[in-house]
N, C-alpha and C positions, 0 to 999 in steps of 0.2 A: 606278630608286629613287635612285641614286646621287644626280642629279639634284637631287629631291625633298629629298632628306639636305642636299645643300648649301645649297638655298634656305632652310631653316628654321632651320640652323647658322651662315648670313651673316645673318638676321636677328634670331636670339637676341643673335650678337655687336655689333651694329650698337646695340641695345636698351641691352644690357649695358655697352659701351663708352659710350657718350653718358651715362647715368646715373651711371657711376663719375665721369668727368666731372664733371659739375654737383655729384656730393657732394664730390669734392676740390679744385674748382675749377681745374681744368688745360683745356688745350683738348682737344677729344675727338680727334681726328686720333692725338696721343700715345699716347691709352687704348686707343686702336681698333687701334693696330699694335701694341701688347703682349697684347692679345688675340688678334691675329691670329697671334704667335706659338707665343701657346699655341695654337691650333685647330691649326697646324701638327704639333703632336704627335699628334695624333687619328689612328689610322691610314684611317679613312676617307676623311678632308681630305688627310694625306699624300702620298698616291697624285695628287691632285690637283693639276693644272697650268694655271696661269690662260693661257686660250688670248690672243697679244697681239692677234688680230683682234675681243674682246670688247669692249677699252679704244677702240682706235684708231674701230673703225665703230659698234661699239655706245652705250659710256659715252658717248667722249667728243664728239662732237656735241650729246649731250643736255645736256651740262654749260656747253661753250664756248656754245652756244644763249642757256639760261638766264643764263649773266652776262653776254654782251651785250644781253639786253633790259633786263638790271638795272644797267647802268652808266650813266656820267651822260658822255652825248654832248660836253654845254657843257665838262665838265672835260677829256675828249680833244681837243678840237677846240685849247682854250688850253694843254697841255701835249702838244701833238702832236711838236715834236719832240724831246722829252725821251723820249715812249714809242716815234718810229722808232729813236732812236740805242739805247735797252735795248735792243729786241725785235728789230737785225739786229745792227747793230757789237757791242754787250757779248756777243750770242749767238756771233758768230764770234770773239771773242778768247777765250772762255773754254773753247770745243772745241780751238781752238791751244794753248791752256798744259795744259789735262787730258791733250789729247795728248801732248803735249812730258813732261808729269811721268809720264804713263804708257809713254811709250818707256822713256825714264830708269831705273823701275821695271823693265823687261826685254820689252816688249810691242812686238810688231813693229808699223812704223807704221801698216799697217792698219789693225789694230784698234785701236791706242791709238786713232785716228781716230773709229771707231765709237763706244768710250768715251766719248769728248771730247762728240761730237754726242747720247748717250744723258743725259748729266748736266747739260748746256746750259741749257735751258729752264725756268724757272722753272714752277710749276705753279699754274694760274688758283682753281683748288679749295684748295689748301693756301692760299693766299694771303687767299682768302675766310674762311677757319675761322679761322687764325692770327693775320692782322691787323687784326681787323675793324674793334679800337676806336680807331684809327690817323684822324687828320681825313681828311676828304673829298680832298681834292685828293692825299695821298699813296695814296689805298688805292685810287684810282681809275688812278692813274699804274700801281702796282704790279698793278692788275687787267690794264687794258691791256696791259701788257707783258706779262704770264703768256697773254693769249687770242692775241698775235698772233708771239712768239717760238716757239712750237710748230712753225709753218712753219716760219722761218729753219731751226729746228734738225732736222725731217725731210726736207728739202732734201740740206744736210749729211749727215747717216746715207745719205741714198739715195746720193750721191756715192760715198763713203767707202766702201759694202758693194759697191757695184759696182765698185768699182775694187779692191778686195781678191778678190771671187770672180771676175773677171777680165771684168766684163760691160761697164765705163764706162773713156772714156780723160778724164785729166785736160788739159782747155786752156782758157784764159780765153774766147774765145769761147763755148764749152760750159757752164762756169759759170753765166757771163753771161747763157747763155738760157734754163738752167735756172731760176736765179734769178727772171727776167723771165716767165716760162711761169709760173712758182708764184706767184709775187705779180701780174700782169695776169689770168691767167686767174682765177683763186680771187678775186679781187673781182670781175671780169666773170660768173663763175656767181653768187656771192653774189648781186651785184644783179639778174639777172637771176628765180633763185629767188624774190629779196622780190617783185619785178614780177607776178611769177604767184601767189605767195603773196594780195598787195595786191586782186588782180582777183577771184580765190576766194572771199575774206571779203566783198567786197562783195558777193556774189551769193549767198549763203549765207545763211538765217536762223536756219536748225537750230545752235543752242549745238554741238550733239556734233558736228557737221561740221566746223566752223565751228574746231575744235580739234583733229577729226584733222588737218586740212589743215594746222593750228601742229607739230601732233606728228612729222609728214612731211618739213616744212619744212628740219629741219637734216641729217638724212640725204640727203635730196634734192640739198639743195646740196652736201654731202661728195661724194655718190656721182659726179655729175657731174663734178668738179673734178677729182676721182682719176682717172676715166676719160680725161680728155684731160692726166694728167698735171703736173696743178695743186695747188696750195695745196687741199685738202679743210678746213682747218682756219682757213684765211681766206678762203672761202668762207662755212660757217658763220658766220664772226664777224661780215662784210660783212651777212648775210641778215639777220644779227640785230641789229644797229646801224640799219638803213633799217628795220625792222619798228617799233624801237621809239619810234622817230621819227613814222610814220605810224599807227601804232596807236592813241593816246590818241583822234583822229579819225573811225576805220577801225571800231573794233569795237565791237560792244553790249557794254551791259553786261550782259547775260546771258551770253554769250562768257568777258569779263574774269571776272566771277566765276568759271565754272566752271573756267577755265586756272589762276586765282589758287588755287583749291584744290585743283588736282592739280600742278604742276608744283615748289612747295616741297617737295612731301610724293617726289614722285619722285627729286627731285635731294638729296636728304637722305637717302637707303635708300642710293641708288649711290654718292653721296660717303664714306657710310661702310662699305659693303661695301666701296671701294677701297680704302681705309685696311687695313682688316682684311684683304684679301688680296696686301696688300704684305709683313704679318709673315707670311700664309703662303709666299708668294714666298721668304723667306728662307731660312726652313726647308727648303727644297726643294732652293734653292742651295747649301746648305753641305751637304746629304749628296752631292754634285754633286764638290765637291773633293777630296784627300788632305788629309792633316795638313799637310804642306810647303804643298800650295798656299793651303789656309788662313791658314796663318799670312803667307801672301806675301801674302795677298788683306787680311787686316785689315789690314796695313801701309798697304797702297794704296786700301783705305777712307777713311784716314786722313788717307793724303798727298793726293788728291784733295777730299777735305771742306776740306781747309786751301788749297788751289789756290782752290776756287770761292770762298771768302769770301774771299783776297785781291785776287783778278781781280775779281769785286764790288767791292768796297770800292775800288781802284786806280782802276777806272774813273768811280765815281762821282764822284771828287775830280777827277780829273782832269780830264774832261769839263765838270766845273764853272768850273774854272780858265778851260777854253780856251774855252769859250762867252763867260764874262765878259770876256774879252780880245778875241774879237773882236765881240763884239756890244755896243755900250754902251747902246742905244736905251732910253730912261726903261722902258717898258714891260715890258722886258728885265728889268731891275731890280726891279721891282715884284711880277713870278715867282718871284726867288731865296727859297733855304730854307737853315734854319740849319745849320752842320754838325753838330749833332749830329739834325737831322732827317735827315740824310744818311746819319746812323750807324745811323738809327734802318731806314730803307727797305735798308741795307744787310744787316744782320742776319733782314731778313725775304724771301733769294731762298732760299725752301723746294724743294726738286725734291718729285716727286709720281707721281702713278700713270703719266704720260705717258712719262717717263724709264724706268721701269720696261717698258711695253708696248714703245718703243723697243730694249728691251735683250733685250729675249724675241722680238723680230721681226727678231733677226738669223741669217740662212740654217743651217741643220747641218752644210751640206755646199759647197765652192767647186767651181768650171765643172768640174776635176781629177777631180771625186768625194771630195778628202780630204777631212778633218773642217774646217771655219773654224775656226782658229786660236786657243786662250784662249776661245772662247764661254763656257763656264761662268763661266771668270773675270769674263769681263765683267759675266752677270748678278750674281753677288755682290758686285762694287765697285757696279755701280749700287742694289743692294738696299741694302746696306749707305750708301752715299752720302744714300741716301733717309731712311733711319732715323735717320741724323745730322743733319741739316738741319730734321726736322721734331722731333726729340726737344729735342736741343741747344737748338739756335735757337728751336725752337717754345718750350721754358722759361725762355731768357734774355730772352725780345722783351719778357713783360710787363715785365723791370727796368730795360732800357735803355728801353723807351717812358717811363717814372718817370722814371729820372736824364735824361732829354732834356728834359724837363716843356714838353713842347710844350703850347702855349696850347688851351685848348677849343672847340673846333667848333662852335659854336652858328650856323653857316649856315643848316642844314637847319629847324630851330625856325622860325628868322625869316625865312626863303623861306615856309616853310607856313603862318604866321600872315602874311604879308601876303597870299598867294594865298588864303587862309580869308576876309581883310578886304574886299581887291579883289572877287573875285567874287560875297560877299554881297550890298556896296555897289552895284556896278551890276543886280545881279540885281532887288535893290528897288524901284532904278531904272527898270527895264526889268516892273514888275510892272506899270504902268497900261497900258502899249500892249499886253503880251502879253492880258491881263486882256480890253481891246477886241477884240482879233482872235479869241479864242475865245469870246467871247460872257459871258465868265463873273460871275455876279452881283457886288455891291458888298459882299456880305456875305462871299462868298468870298473877293473878294480882300483885304477888312480882313482876317480869320482869316489870312490867308496871309501878309500885312505884317506883324502883330504878331509872327507865329511869325520869319519872319527877322530883324527887327530885336530878339528878342531872343537871337539867334545873333548878330546881329552883336557886342550889348552884351558879350558871354560870350566871344569872340573877342576883342574890346578889352579886358578885365578880365584876358583872359588871358596877353597882350602887354605888361601894365602888372607881371606876375611879383607879384603882392599876391594870397596865398592866401586871406585874411580879407575880399577883397572881397565883399558881399554879392549881385552880380552873381553870382557863381560858387558861395557858399553857395545860393541859391537854385536854380541851376542843377543841382546835385550832391545836393541834397535831392530835386529833379525826379527823374532819372539814380535815383536810389535805388528810389523811390516807384513807378517804370515799371517797373524790373527785377523788383521784389519783386512787382507784380501779373501780369508776366509767367509767374513762377516759380507762381505761384497757377493762371492758365490753364491751364498744362501740366497741374500736377496733377490739375486736372477732368479735362481731356481724357484722360487717361490714367485715372483712375477709368471715367469711361463706358466706356473698353474694356473694362477689366476686370468691370464689367458688362455687356458685350455687347449695348451699346446703341447702339454705331458699330463700324464693322469697320475693321482695319489700315492700312486706304488712307485713310481717312477719315484716322485718326491721324499717318500721316505726312504729309501733306499742311497738318494744321493745324500739325503742328510744325515743318515747313521752313521756316511764314510766319513760328511766334514764336522760332525761332532765328536768323532774318533779322531779326529786331527785337532780339534781346537782344545781338546780332554788333554790330550798328549802335551800341545806347547804350554798350554796355562799350566799344566804340571813341574813342565822344565823351566816357566817365568817363577812360580812360588820355588821350586827351589834355590833360586837365586837369591 
């Protein structure tokens, strides 16, 4: 019964948090954290602790896979060097600086490094939720960094926990082999799972079966990679990036439509639940600290949060100047961004559920049977750092973006108009040949030609940017009338069902067809 209570409570928390965020004009993760903290006061929820396996093995693969499927591979290739540096060198540097700060605060070196590994990676879901208004290039770099840096942090975490527990030995060849296996093995497993996924999707006509393969893909990639001690994170990301490139020409329309209905809702619920659970976990961590330890831990939260910001800013600016000194090619100069844009990237280093899962994964005891030193302290500081980065940096980011005066990014809209225009022009040119191949009559061909040319005129008018264009006004009136007719048809079908003249099965079939037509027309209206 407790499980059902948690499902209902978390669902209500996600609903309430997002509704309040929309009303207050605040990023949803900020509100969800406070809602989660209030949930932690409820006795039934208070006794519940989030198992780390739920995040690492259940939630994380789904979220990473969807982020990989919806990111820009072209921007990743263009900014590959920055992404690699941010997701590897910066993570190691951050873990080291936090470990140094933790040791200065009184932690032994082993637990200090564990804390550093926990808070070093930025969180892809937090970045997507809080930094979505940034230009495409910047948000792509931040998302790609967050996708890959989890793998680096988990390798550091595995080494430091193993050393502290007494199961690992630290030598340069051993560390190098761990990183090589993590990245090489993870990428290989991701590519292998993507290959199997592609071949299965080619052979499956049923949309339900095809999308079941899609759901299994991230879990399979993560599981196989972890079994060989490679990076499950990188396996999921590589598998998702490959499928994002081949899916448009491989996956059928009905498969894609079903997937686009499921994945955004699933990831929305999981994201919201995770942010709420971070707030719940903070309450749990507080109860496991004495008053003196709590005061010490609060100081540590402030120190570690400051160290994270300073380390990120220092790396972003130092690496930029170093690259400029080494690489003076003209194409490199074109990729440079302003100091203000770099400041925005510095403020966008949010931590999230992955950091909490890493902290919760710390074992209870050492190999000797003694308790793992300062485990509760690590969990609390990690939870506190997540709250500080999400709340403080999340609330400051919109102001920083306004201060930065970043140029408006219209590249997506421009490229969409280019694609629509080119695709429609080439379709009109191919119309006679396709009609001849299919044996289509001249009246049907002429009707289609007029429809496509009308659409082409609308796209061209939209690209001109004039809202008063007669073509756009005509298209808007046409769309409004079609939508009104659909509403009338729907009311008629419902009336026939209520009069017992048609069955509910017939109603659902007709309603699905009307819904598809309405969504298509509504999307067309929004494009204007």
